[in-house]
Each structure stands twice: as C-alpha cells, then as structure tokens.
C-alpha positions in Angstrom: 2.7 -30.1 4.8 6.2 -28.8 4.7 7.5 -32.2 5.5 5.3 -33.8 2.8 6.5 -31.8 0.3 10.1 -32.5 1.4 9.3 -36.6 1.4 7.4 -35.9 -2.4 10.9 -34.0 -3.5 13.1 -36.9 -1.8 11.0 -39.0 -4.3 11.7 -37.1 -7.3 15.5 -36.8 -6.6 15.0 -40.8 -6.8 13.5 -40.8 -9.8 15.9 -38.8 -11.2 18.4 -40.6 -10.3 17.0 -43.8 -12.1 16.2 -41.5 -15.1 19.7 -40.6 -15.4 20.9 -43.9 -14.9 18.3 -45.3 -17.8 19.8 -42.4 -19.8 23.4 -43.6 -19.3 22.7 -47.1 -20.3 20.4 -46.3 -23.2 22.9 -43.9 -25.0 25.9 -46.4 -24.0 24.1 -49.4 -25.5 23.3 -46.7 -28.8 27.0 -46.3 -28.8 28.1 -50.1 -28.6 25.6 -51.1 -31.2 26.0 -48.3 -33.7 30.1 -48.3 -33.5 31.0 -52.0 -31.9 28.3 -53.9 -33.2 27.8 -52.0 -36.5 23.8 -52.9 -36.1 22.4 -49.6 -34.9 19.5 -50.1 -32.1 16.2 -49.0 -33.5 14.9 -47.6 -30.5 17.4 -45.9 -27.9 17.4 -42.7 -30.3 14.2 -42.5 -29.6 14.1 -43.7 -26.0 16.7 -40.7 -25.1 15.2 -38.1 -26.4 12.3 -39.2 -24.2 14.1 -39.5 -21.4 15.4 -36.4 -21.2 12.2 -34.6 -21.8 11.2 -36.4 -18.3 14.7 -35.6 -17.1 14.3 -31.7 -18.2 11.1 -31.4 -16.9 11.2 -33.3 -13.3 14.4 -31.7 -13.2 13.0 -28.5 -13.4 10.7 -28.8 -10.8 13.6 -30.1 -8.4 15.9 -27.2 -9.0 12.5 -24.7 -8.1 12.3 -26.9 -4.7 16.3 -26.3 -4.2 15.7 -22.6 -5.3 18.6 -23.6 -8.1 16.9 -21.5 -11.4 18.1 -18.9 -12.5 16.6 -15.6 -11.1 16.7 -12.0 -10.9 17.3 -11.3 -7.2 18.0 -7.4 -7.1 14.9 -7.1 -5.7 14.8 -9.2 -2.8 18.6 -8.8 -2.1 18.4 -6.2 -0.2 15.1 -6.6 1.6 14.2 -8.3 4.6 11.2 -8.8 6.6 7.9 -8.3 6.0 9.4 -6.3 2.4 11.0 -9.8 1.8 8.2 -12.1 2.6 5.6 -10.3 0.7 8.0 -10.0 -2.7 8.9 -14.0 -2.2 5.1 -14.8 -1.9 4.1 -12.7 -4.8 7.0 -14.2 -7.1 5.8 -17.8 -5.4 2.2 -16.9 -6.3 3.1 -15.9 -10.2 4.9 -19.4 -10.3 1.9 -21.4 -8.7 -0.4 -19.6 -11.3 2.2 -20.3 -14.2 2.4 -24.2 -13.6 -1.4 -24.1 -12.8 -2.4 -22.6 -16.4 0.5 -23.6 -18.9 1.9 -26.8 -17.3 -0.8 -28.2 -15.6 -4.4 -27.4 -17.4 -2.2 -26.9 -20.7 -0.1 -29.9 -19.8 -3.3 -32.1 -19.2 -5.2 -30.8 -22.7 -1.9 -31.7 -24.5 -1.7 -35.4 -23.3 -5.7 -35.8 -23.5 -5.4 -34.2 -27.1 -2.4 -36.8 -28.3 -4.4 -39.9 -26.6 -7.6 -38.8 -28.6 -5.4 -38.6 -31.7 -3.7 -41.8 -31.3 -0.1 -40.1 -32.0 2.3 -43.1 -31.2 6.2 -43.1 -31.1 7.9 -44.4 -34.4 10.4 -46.3 -32.9 8.7 -47.5 -29.2 5.6 -47.6 -30.4 3.9 -46.1 -27.1 1.4 -43.6 -27.2 3.0 -39.8 -26.9 0.7 -38.9 -24.5 1.9 -41.2 -22.2 5.7 -39.0 -22.9 3.8 -35.8 -22.1 2.4 -36.6 -18.8 5.8 -35.7 -17.1 4.1 -31.6 -18.1 1.2 -32.1 -15.9 3.4 -33.8 -13.4 6.0 -31.2 -13.1 3.5 -28.5 -12.9 1.6 -30.2 -10.0 5.3 -30.4 -8.2 5.8 -26.4 -9.1 2.6 -25.9 -7.7 3.1 -27.9 -4.3 6.5 -26.1 -4.2 5.7 -22.7 -4.8 2.6 -23.3 -2.0 5.5 -24.6 0.7 7.5 -22.0 -0.3 4.3 -19.3 0.1 3.9 -20.8 3.7 7.6 -20.6 4.8 7.2 -16.8 3.6 4.0 -16.2 5.7 5.9 -18.3 8.9 8.9 -16.2 8.2 10.8 -18.9 8.1 12.5 -18.0 4.4 14.5 -15.5 6.2 16.9 -17.9 7.6 17.1 -19.9 4.5 17.6 -16.9 2.4 21.0 -16.3 4.1 22.7 -19.7 2.2 21.4 -18.5 -1.1 24.1 -17.3 -3.6 22.9 -14.2 -5.3 24.3 -12.6 -8.5 25.2 -9.4 -6.3 27.6 -11.0 -4.5 
C-alpha cells in the first residue's frame, strides 16, 4: 500500500510540473498579446485562474505527502514512541475526516450542483464543474496520504522519518 501511495504521489508531482509549465506559458502569452501585440487574448486570464486552482489544491495534497504544510508541532516535537504514534494517528485521522467530509463529499456536491445548473465559464466556455473536480480529487489524495501516515505510525516507521523534519522549535 505504501509503495502505491509513493507511485501516486510521483504521478501527482508530474501533473503539477505540467500544470506549472502550462500556467507559465499561459501568462507569458497573456503578456505578449496584451503589451506587444496590443490585442489581448480573451481566454488567458481565466485559464490562469483555473490552472491556479488546480495547482493550489493538488499542491496542497502534495504538500501533505511531503509534510510541508505549516503546522504546530509543539505537541509531537518532544514525544517519542507510543505517545508520538498515538498523536500522529489522531492528527492524521482528523486530516482524513476533514478531507472526506469537506473536500470529497462537499466537493462532489459542488461539482454536481454546478454541472446540473450548467454553469459555463465566460471566457473558455467549459462547464465550471470540470474546474471544481480538483476538489474531490485532492480530497481523495489527502485521504490516501493520511491513511498511509496512519499505517506508518502503526508500524512505527514514522519515528525514523520524523528526524529529518524541521521544527519551529529548532
């Protein structure tokens, strides 16, 4: 299971690279058409916003996997052994539940609603539900990563990986 999670995260990181390249190209084209050609492109600003949404949410799930999110680690910094495992399992259980209820269930409701209402983006003319699909996708990724962290905590494998983390208390 943990190898599967690693593979999924490698795919997510490759997707993020492609999305970052796309937003750079999009914004560059926007600048060229606006200031050099004096004929602004009609879709570039909206596309940049949509790409930013996807990068932000997929990036948040990737940051969870790499443990790059800001966090208050004053509780776990000094803990070792079973106490640390329990706290990490509890924290990751809360992350799992948040991702499930807010991002997956809430995100699916949002996607469903916008598709039913046939909300179309004004510039690109695509259904807004497609833009919002990143919300449940990121939620599923976060649930997967949190589940993997829980498995690691149960196995005690997180003890070794915790040593390389940077803490605010250092």
